C-alpha positions in Angstrom: 0.0 0.0 0.0 1.2 3.5 -0.8 -0.1 4.8 2.5 1.3 3.9 5.9 -1.1 2.5 8.6 -3.9 2.0 6.1 -5.0 -1.6 5.4 -7.3 -3.0 2.7 -10.9 -2.0 3.3 -10.1 1.0 5.5 -11.1 4.6 4.7 -9.5 7.8 5.8 -11.2 11.1 6.3 -9.4 14.4 5.5 -11.5 17.4 6.6 -11.5 20.3 4.3 -8.6 22.8 4.7 -6.1 20.2 6.0 -3.4 19.9 3.3 -1.4 16.7 3.0 0.8 14.9 0.5 2.5 11.5 0.3 3.5 9.9 3.5 7.2 10.3 4.3 9.3 7.8 2.3 6.6 6.8 -0.2 7.9 8.9 -3.0 11.4 7.3 -2.6 9.8 3.9 -2.4 8.0 4.4 -5.7 11.1 5.2 -7.7 11.3 2.6 -10.5 7.9 1.0 -9.7 5.7 0.4 -12.7 2.4 0.0 -10.8 0.9 -0.2 -7.3 -2.0 -2.6 -7.9 -4.2 -0.5 -5.7 -7.2 1.7 -6.2 -7.9 5.0 -4.3 -11.2 6.9 -4.5 -11.6 10.5 -3.4 -15.0 11.9 -2.7 -15.4 15.7 -2.6 -18.7 16.6 -1.2 -20.7 19.9 -1.3 -22.1 19.3 2.1 -20.2 17.9 5.2 -20.2 14.2 5.9 -21.0 13.3 9.5 -19.6 10.2 11.2 -22.1 7.8 12.7 -21.8 6.5 16.3 -20.7 3.1 14.9 -17.9 4.7 12.8 -16.7 6.6 15.9 -16.4 3.3 17.8 -13.9 1.8 15.3 -12.0 5.0 14.5 -8.2 4.7 14.7 -7.2 7.6 17.0 -3.5 7.1 16.2 -3.8 7.5 12.4 -2.6 11.1 12.5 0.8 9.8 13.8 1.3 7.9 10.5 2.3 11.3 9.0 5.2 11.6 11.4 8.8 10.6 10.4 9.9 7.4 12.1 
C-alpha cells in the first residue's frame, strides 16, 4: 500500500482545509515502480459528511501519527 497504517478495506477522512501529501518515504519507495496494484477513490462533497456512532467506535485515533517521520 502506498499509505502507511492503512489496510485493505479502511477509509481515511481528511476534513476540508487540511493539506497533505504523500507519507514520508513513499515517494522514494515508488522510484522505479511500474504499478501499485491498488485503487484509491476520493469523494469531494458539497455538504459535510458526518460520522455515525458506529464509525466513531472503530476510529483509529492514532492515524494522525502515520504522517510523522519514524
